C-alpha positions in Angstrom: -13.6 -33.4 -66.4 -16.7 -30.9 -65.6 -16.0 -27.7 -64.6 -18.5 -24.6 -63.5 -19.4 -21.8 -65.3 -17.3 -19.8 -63.6 -14.3 -22.1 -63.3 -14.5 -22.6 -67.9 -14.9 -18.5 -68.1 -11.7 -18.0 -66.0 -9.4 -20.9 -68.0 -11.3 -19.6 -71.2 -10.8 -15.6 -70.6 -7.0 -16.5 -70.0 -6.6 -18.9 -73.3 -7.7 -15.5 -74.8 -5.6 -13.3 -73.5 -2.6 -15.4 -73.9 -3.7 -15.1 -77.3 -3.8 -11.5 -77.5 -7.6 -10.9 -78.2 -8.6 -7.9 -76.4 -12.1 -8.3 -75.2 -10.9 -11.6 -73.8 -13.8 -11.6 -71.0 -16.5 -10.5 -73.1 -15.8 -12.7 -76.0 -15.2 -16.0 -73.5 -18.7 -15.0 -72.2 -20.3 -14.3 -75.5 -19.0 -17.8 -77.1 -20.1 -19.9 -73.6 -23.6 -18.2 -73.8 -23.8 -19.2 -77.5 -22.8 -22.8 -76.8 -25.0 -22.5 -74.5 -28.2 -21.6 -76.1 -28.6 -18.8 -73.6 -28.2 -15.2 -72.9 -24.8 -13.7 -70.8 -26.9 -13.1 -67.5 -27.6 -16.7 -67.6 -23.9 -16.7 -67.0 -23.9 -14.5 -63.8 -26.9 -16.0 -62.1 -25.9 -19.7 -63.0 -22.0 -19.2 -62.6 -21.8 -22.4 -60.3 -23.8 -24.5 -63.0 -21.8 -27.7 -63.7 -21.0 -28.4 -67.2 -20.7 -31.2 -69.5 -17.5 -32.5 -70.9 -19.4 -32.8 -74.4 -20.3 -28.6 -74.0 -16.7 -27.9 -72.7 -15.5 -29.6 -75.6 -17.4 -27.4 -78.1 -16.8 -24.4 -76.3 -13.2 -24.9 -76.0 -13.0 -25.5 -80.0 -14.9 -22.4 -80.2 -12.1 -20.3 -78.1 -9.4 -21.9 -79.8 -11.3 -20.4 -83.5 -11.1 -17.2 -81.5 -7.5 -17.4 -80.2 -6.3 -18.0 -83.8 -7.9 -14.9 -85.0 -11.2 -15.8 -86.5 -13.8 -12.9 -85.6 -16.3 -13.1 -83.1 -18.8 -12.3 -85.6 -17.8 -15.2 -87.8 -17.7 -18.0 -85.1 -21.4 -17.1 -83.9 -22.4 -16.5 -87.3 -24.3 -12.8 -86.9 -23.8 -9.0 -85.8 -26.3 -6.5 -84.6 -27.0 -3.6 -87.1 -29.3 -0.9 -86.4 -31.2 -2.8 -84.1 -31.5 -5.7 -87.0 -30.0 -8.8 -86.5 -27.7 -10.2 -89.5 -26.2 -13.6 -90.3 -22.7 -13.0 -91.3 -20.0 -15.0 -93.1 -16.7 -14.9 -94.2 -18.3 -14.1 -97.8 -19.2 -10.8 -96.2 -17.7 -8.0 -94.0 -19.0 -7.8 -90.5 -21.3 -4.8 -90.5 -20.0 -2.1 -88.6 -21.5 0.9 -86.3 -20.0 3.7 -88.6 -21.9 2.2 -91.4 -25.1 3.2 -89.8 -24.5 6.9 -90.9 -25.4 5.8 -94.4 -28.8 4.8 -93.5 -29.4 7.7 -91.0 -28.5 10.3 -93.4 -30.8 8.4 -96.3 -33.5 8.4 -93.8 -33.4 11.9 -93.2 -32.8 13.0 -96.7 -36.1 11.3 -97.7 -38.0 13.0 -94.7 -36.6 16.0 -95.5 -37.3 16.2 -99.2 -40.9 14.2 -98.6 -39.9 11.5 -101.1 -43.2 9.0 -101.0 -41.4 5.9 -102.7 -37.3 7.1 -103.5 -35.6 4.2 -105.8 -32.2 3.4 -104.0 -29.2 1.4 -105.1 -27.1 -0.1 -102.6 -23.6 -0.9 -103.9 -21.7 -3.3 -102.8 -24.6 -4.6 -100.6 -22.5 -7.8 -99.1 -24.5 -9.0 -95.5 -27.4 -6.6 -97.1 -27.3 -4.7 -93.6 -27.8 -1.1 -95.6 -30.6 -2.4 -98.1 -32.4 -4.8 -95.5 -32.4 -1.7 -93.1 -33.6 0.8 -95.5 -36.4 -1.9 -96.6 -37.6 -1.7 -92.9 -37.3 2.0 -92.6 -38.8 2.9 -95.8 -41.6 1.0 -96.3 -42.4 2.7 -99.8 -38.6 2.8 -101.2 -38.2 0.7 -104.2 -34.5 -1.0 -103.1 -31.8 -2.5 -105.2 -29.0 -4.5 -103.7 -26.4 -5.7 -105.9 -22.7 -7.2 -105.6 -19.9 -8.4 -107.8 -19.9 -11.8 -105.2 -22.6 -14.4 -105.6 -21.8 -15.5 -101.9 -22.3 -12.1 -100.8 -25.8 -12.0 -102.5 -26.8 -15.3 -100.9 -26.1 -14.0 -97.7 -27.7 -10.5 -98.2 -30.9 -12.5 -99.3 -31.0 -14.8 -96.5 -30.9 -11.8 -94.2 -33.7 -10.3 -96.5 -35.9 -13.3 -95.8 -34.8 -13.5 -91.9 -36.8 -10.2 -91.4 -39.5 -11.0 -94.4 -38.5 -8.5 -96.2 -37.0 -10.3 -99.6 -40.0 -8.9 -101.6 -39.1 -5.5 -100.9 -35.7 -5.5 -102.3 -34.2 -7.0 -105.8 -30.4 -8.7 -105.8 -28.4 -8.0 -108.6 -24.9 -9.0 -109.2 -22.8 -6.2 -110.5 -19.6 -4.6 -110.9 -20.7 -1.6 -109.2 -23.7 0.3 -111.6 -22.5 -1.9 -114.4 -25.8 -3.4 -114.6 -27.8 -0.5 -114.4 -29.3 1.4 -117.3 -27.5 4.6 -118.0 -30.3 6.8 -117.7 -31.9 8.1 -114.6 -33.8 5.9 -112.3 -32.2 6.4 -108.5 -33.2 8.9 -106.4 -29.7 7.4 -103.8 -27.0 5.5 -104.8 -25.5 4.1 -101.4 -21.9 2.2 -101.0 -19.4 1.1 -98.7 -16.8 0.5 -101.2 -13.5 -1.3 -100.8 -11.5 1.4 -99.5 -8.2 0.1 -97.9 -5.0 0.9 -99.6 -2.9 -2.2 -100.7 0.0 -0.6 -98.5 -2.2 -0.8 -95.6 -3.4 -4.1 -95.6 -0.1 -5.2 -93.5 -1.4 -3.0 -90.8 -5.1 -4.2 -90.2 -6.0 -6.1 -87.2 -5.3 -9.8 -88.2 -9.2 -10.4 -87.6 -10.0 -7.9 -90.6 -6.8 -8.7 -92.4 -6.8 -12.6 -92.6 -10.5 -13.2 -92.0 -12.3 -10.8 -93.9 -13.5 -11.0 -98.0 -10.1 -8.9 -98.9 -12.4 -8.2 -102.5 -14.4 -6.3 -100.1 -11.5 -5.0 -98.3 -9.2 -3.5 -100.8 -9.1 -2.2 -104.2 -5.2 -3.5 -104.5 -4.5 0.0 -105.7 -4.5 3.2 -103.7 -7.9 2.7 -101.8 -9.7 5.6 -104.4 -10.5 3.5 -107.3 -14.1 2.7 -106.6 -15.0 6.4 -105.7 -13.5 7.2 -108.8 -16.0 4.9 -110.5 -19.1 5.7 -108.4 -18.2 9.6 -108.5 -18.0 9.7 -112.7 -20.7 6.9 -113.1 -23.7 7.8 -110.6 -24.4 11.1 -112.3 -25.8 8.6 -115.3 -27.9 6.6 -113.2 -29.5 9.5 -110.6 -32.8 11.4 -111.1 -32.1 15.0 -110.9 -31.3 16.3 -107.6 -30.1 12.5 -106.6 -27.7 11.8 -103.7 -24.7 9.6 -103.7 -24.0 8.8 -100.2 -20.4 6.7 -99.5 -18.3 5.5 -96.3 -14.8 6.8 -96.3 -11.7 5.4 -95.0 -9.9 6.9 -92.4 -7.8 10.2 -94.0 -9.3 10.1 -97.3 -11.7 13.0 -96.9 -9.8 15.6 -98.5 -9.0 13.1 -101.6 -12.8 11.9 -102.2 -13.8 15.7 -102.0 -11.1 16.8 -104.6 -12.4 14.4 -107.0 -16.1 15.2 -106.6 -15.6 18.6 -107.2 -13.4 18.3 -109.8 -16.1 16.0 -111.7 -18.9 18.9 -110.9 -20.3 17.8 -108.0 -22.5 20.7 -106.5 -23.4 20.0 -103.0 -20.8 17.9 -100.8 -20.8 17.0 -97.4 -19.2 15.0 -94.6 -20.7 13.6 -91.8 -18.2 12.5 -88.6 -18.6 9.4 -86.8 -18.6 9.3 -83.1 -15.0 9.9 -82.9 -15.3 13.4 -84.5 -13.7 12.1 -88.1 -15.5 12.2 -91.1 -16.3 8.6 -92.2 -19.5 9.1 -94.6 -19.4 11.7 -97.8 -23.1 12.9 -99.1 -22.9 14.5 -102.4 -25.8 15.9 -104.5 -26.7 16.0 -108.1 
């Protein structure tokens, strides 16, 4: 039976609430706007509009997916990052605000050091959000985006093409830096590596634990193995004065700092997120 937008949102929100979806009202609105091909403002202005049965059936299918724990971004197929829209699928991590710290710090250092055409390597590019954003922000940069996942690289290529930056980025299938020459060529190596420890996986939100790609979340060990490899391998690839900038998991800053110091990294800085938690480490060769 047809129902109004207001009635539909009330029922959908209740279903999401029963399924323990935290942002039940917002998610119900977002998914209805998606089903209608409109924005959320349209729902408010047209709250008495009657919806047809076909649209209601399609909409409540989306609500069932969200109730089962599937992330909103995988259902809609997109996510905002640094003011850009990115396609996301279950082959890639969903871009998050804290990862923008890597982009911001890279841009700051390029400007501070007056680097006209820096060479940047985005290790474990996933959706390509870091590489694509930097290609837009740093017009003369030479950018490599690598990932061990062919499926992830396909998503990253689509996102580069979406923003007409496909000719600015070279995509390479690689296990971290394995495909690159062990000789100085890069000014920046950037990474948001898998940093969830195996014992922490059961404690994650179901949206993360059950839906995001496992290989992009965890090293199936202590969560630090990718930092060990990057800290050991990056110096051979970095130009003198080059930078390694990585996202950190919660509570990992001291351990990664100690590893960096033991391997002779001379300049190490921690960057806090908006909650004051160290979430990015910036190291200089």
